[in-house]
KEPA-664839 format. One record per atom (N, C-alpha, C): residue in three letters; residue number from 1; atom name; y, x, z. Coordinates in steps of 0.1 Angstrom, whole numbers, plus 5000, padded with zeros to 4 digits. Each point is the difference from the previous one (the first is absolute). Layout:
N
DOKE  aa   i at north east   up
DOKE ala NUM CA     Y    X    Z
...
***
This chain:
66
DOKE  aa   i at north east   up
DOKE val   1  N  0619 9162 7960
DOKE val   1 CA  4999 5011 4990
DOKE val   1  C  4993 4994 4988
DOKE arg   2  N  5006 5002 4989
DOKE arg   2 CA  4995 4995 4987
DOKE arg   2  C  4987 5007 4997
DOKE pro   3  N  4991 4994 4992
DOKE pro   3 CA  4988 5007 4996
DOKE pro   3  C  5003 5013 4993
DOKE gly   4  N  4993 5011 5004
DOKE gly   4 CA  5003 5013 4995
DOKE gly   4  C  5012 5007 5006
DOKE gly   5  N  5007 4993 5009
DOKE gly   5 CA  5011 5006 5007
DOKE gly   5  C  4996 5009 5012
DOKE his   6  N  5010 5007 5005
DOKE his   6 CA  4998 5010 5011
DOKE his   6  C  5010 4998 5011
DOKE val   7  N  4997 5005 5011
DOKE val   7 CA  5009 5000 5012
DOKE val   7  C  5001 5015 5005
DOKE leu   8  N  5012 5004 5003
DOKE leu   8 CA  5002 5013 5006
DOKE leu   8  C  5002 4998 5015
DOKE leu   9  N  4992 5006 5009
DOKE leu   9 CA  5001 4998 5014
DOKE leu   9  C  5001 5014 5007
DOKE met  10  N  5011 5001 5008
DOKE met  10 CA  5002 5013 5007
DOKE met  10  C  5002 4997 5014
DOKE glu  11  N  4994 5009 5009
DOKE glu  11 CA  5000 4999 5014
DOKE glu  11  C  5002 5013 5006
DOKE trp  12  N  5005 5000 5013
DOKE trp  12 CA  5002 5012 5008
DOKE trp  12  C  4987 5005 5004
DOKE lys  13  N  4998 5013 5000
DOKE lys  13 CA  4988 5006 5005
DOKE lys  13  C  4999 4998 5015
DOKE asp  14  N  4988 4998 5006
DOKE asp  14 CA  4999 4997 5014
DOKE asp  14  C  4997 5012 5008
DOKE asp  15  N  5000 5012 4994
DOKE asp  15 CA  4997 5012 5007
DOKE asp  15  C  5011 5010 5000
DOKE gln  16  N  5012 4996 4997
DOKE gln  16 CA  5012 5008 4999
DOKE gln  16  C  5010 4998 5011
DOKE asp  17  N  5009 5009 5001
DOKE asp  17 CA  5011 4999 5011
DOKE asp  17  C  5008 4987 4998
DOKE ala  18  N  5001 4993 5011
DOKE ala  18 CA  5007 4987 5000
DOKE ala  18  C  5016 5002 5001
DOKE ser  19  N  5005 5012 4999
DOKE ser  19 CA  5014 5002 5000
DOKE ser  19  C  5006 4995 4987
DOKE val  20  N  4992 4998 4990
DOKE val  20 CA  5005 4994 4987
DOKE val  20  C  4992 4988 4998
DOKE gly  21  N  5006 4988 4998
DOKE gly  21 CA  4993 4988 4997
DOKE gly  21  C  4996 4992 5013
DOKE pro  22  N  4992 4990 4998
DOKE pro  22 CA  4996 4992 5011
DOKE pro  22  C  4991 5007 5010
DOKE glu  23  N  5000 4995 5013
DOKE glu  23 CA  4991 5006 5010
DOKE glu  23  C  4986 5000 4995
DOKE leu  24  N  4992 5009 5005
DOKE leu  24 CA  4986 5002 4996
DOKE leu  24  C  4992 4987 5002
DOKE his  25  N  5002 4993 5010
DOKE his  25 CA  4991 4988 5003
DOKE his  25  C  5003 4988 4990
DOKE leu  26  N  5011 5001 4992
DOKE leu  26 CA  5004 4990 4991
DOKE leu  26  C  4994 5003 4986
DOKE arg  27  N  4995 5012 4998
DOKE arg  27 CA  4995 5005 4987
DOKE arg  27  C  4985 4995 4998
DOKE ile  28  N  4997 4999 4987
DOKE ile  28 CA  4986 4996 4996
DOKE ile  28  C  4993 5012 4995
DOKE ser  29  N  4988 5002 5005
DOKE ser  29 CA  4992 5012 4994
DOKE ser  29  C  4996 4997 4986
DOKE arg  30  N  4997 5010 4993
DOKE arg  30 CA  4995 4999 4986
DOKE arg  30  C  4988 4991 4999
DOKE asp  31  N  4990 5003 5009
DOKE asp  31 CA  4988 4993 4999
DOKE asp  31  C  5002 4985 5004
DOKE glu  32  N  5008 4997 5009
DOKE glu  32 CA  5003 4986 5004
DOKE glu  32  C  5007 4993 4989
DOKE leu  33  N  5009 5007 4993
DOKE leu  33 CA  5008 4993 4989
DOKE leu  33  C  4990 4997 4988
DOKE ile  34  N  4991 5010 4997
DOKE ile  34 CA  4990 4997 4990
DOKE ile  34  C  4992 4988 5003
DOKE arg  35  N  4996 4998 5013
DOKE arg  35 CA  4992 4989 5004
DOKE arg  35  C  5008 4987 4998
DOKE leu  36  N  5013 5000 5004
DOKE leu  36 CA  5008 4988 4998
DOKE leu  36  C  5002 4997 4985
DOKE ile  37  N  5002 5010 4992
DOKE ile  37 CA  5002 4998 4985
DOKE ile  37  C  4987 4994 4995
DOKE gln  38  N  4988 5004 5003
DOKE gln  38 CA  4988 4995 4995
DOKE gln  38  C  4998 4985 5005
DOKE glu  39  N  5004 4998 5012
DOKE glu  39 CA  4998 4986 5006
DOKE glu  39  C  5009 4990 4992
DOKE glu  40  N  5011 5005 4994
DOKE glu  40 CA  5008 4991 4992
DOKE glu  40  C  4996 5000 4985
DOKE gly  41  N  4989 5006 4997
DOKE gly  41 CA  4995 4999 4986
DOKE gly  41  C  5005 5010 4990
DOKE phe  42  N  5007 5010 5006
DOKE phe  42 CA  5005 5011 4991
DOKE phe  42  C  4992 5013 5002
DOKE ser  43  N  5001 5009 4991
DOKE ser  43 CA  4994 5013 5002
DOKE ser  43  C  5010 5011 4997
DOKE val  44  N  4997 5012 5006
DOKE val  44 CA  5008 5012 4997
DOKE val  44  C  4996 5005 4987
DOKE gln  45  N  5010 5000 4990
DOKE gln  45 CA  4998 5006 4987
DOKE gln  45  C  5003 5015 5000
DOKE lys  46  N  5010 5004 5008
DOKE lys  46 CA  5004 5014 5000
DOKE lys  46  C  5007 5003 5013
DOKE glu  47  N  4998 5012 5006
DOKE glu  47 CA  5007 5004 5011
DOKE glu  47  C  5010 5010 4996
DOKE leu  48  N  5012 4999 5005
DOKE leu  48 CA  5012 5008 4995
DOKE leu  48  C  5004 5010 5012
DOKE ser  49  N  5004 5012 4996
DOKE ser  49 CA  5005 5010 5009
DOKE ser  49  C  5015 4997 5001
DOKE val  50  N  5005 4996 5011
DOKE val  50 CA  5014 4996 5001
DOKE val  50  C  5008 5007 5012
DOKE gly  51  N  4995 5012 5003
DOKE gly  51 CA  5007 5008 5010
DOKE gly  51  C  4993 5001 5013
DOKE asp  52  N  5007 5007 5010
DOKE asp  52 CA  4994 5003 5013
DOKE asp  52  C  4999 4988 5009
DOKE phe  53  N  5008 4989 4998
DOKE phe  53 CA  5001 4990 5010
DOKE phe  53  C  4994 4986 4995
DOKE his  54  N  4996 4999 4988
DOKE his  54 CA  4995 4988 4994
DOKE his  54  C  4987 5002 4992
DOKE tyr  55  N  4993 4989 4998
DOKE tyr  55 CA  4989 4999 4991
DOKE tyr  55  C  5002 4988 4991
DOKE ala  56  N  4995 4999 4988
DOKE ala  56 CA  5002 4989 4991
DOKE ala  56  C  4988 4997 4992
DOKE phe  57  N  4999 4987 4996
DOKE phe  57 CA  4989 4996 4991
DOKE phe  57  C  5005 4991 4989
DOKE val  58  N  4994 5001 4989
DOKE val  58 CA  5002 4990 4989
DOKE val  58  C  4988 4991 5001
DOKE leu  59  N  5003 4987 5002
DOKE leu  59 CA  4990 4990 5001
DOKE leu  59  C  4998 4991 4988
DOKE gly  60  N  4988 4995 4998
DOKE gly  60 CA  4997 4991 4990
DOKE gly  60  C  4989 4991 5003
DOKE lys  61  N  4995 4992 4991
DOKE lys  61 CA  4989 4991 5002
DOKE lys  61  C  4988 5005 4993
DOKE glu  62  N  5000 5013 4996
DOKE glu  62 CA  4989 5005 4992
DOKE glu  62  C  4991 5008 5009
DOKE thr  63  N  4990 5008 4994
DOKE thr  63 CA  4991 5008 5008
DOKE thr  63  C  5007 5011 5007
DOKE pro  64  N  4998 5002 5013
DOKE pro  64 CA  5006 5010 5008
DOKE pro  64  C  4996 5015 4996
DOKE val  65  N  5009 5009 5003
DOKE val  65 CA  4997 5014 4998
DOKE val  65  C  4999 5007 5014
DOKE val  66  N  5005 4994 5010
DOKE val  66 CA  4999 5006 5014
DOKE val  66  C  4991 4993 5008
***
């Protein structure tokens, strides 16, 4: 990611019906994904509302808001 750039990351919610999308055991929880994001040197700049089955973050290298 270039300096000042951003990444959009979307994942399946881990507490929803698995009849849509991957099986529940293959999904990453919101808290676990935030931990992984931070381990890689990124921070959550914004959390987006993307419907009933997903959650999404805008990532950057700046100060986190979440």
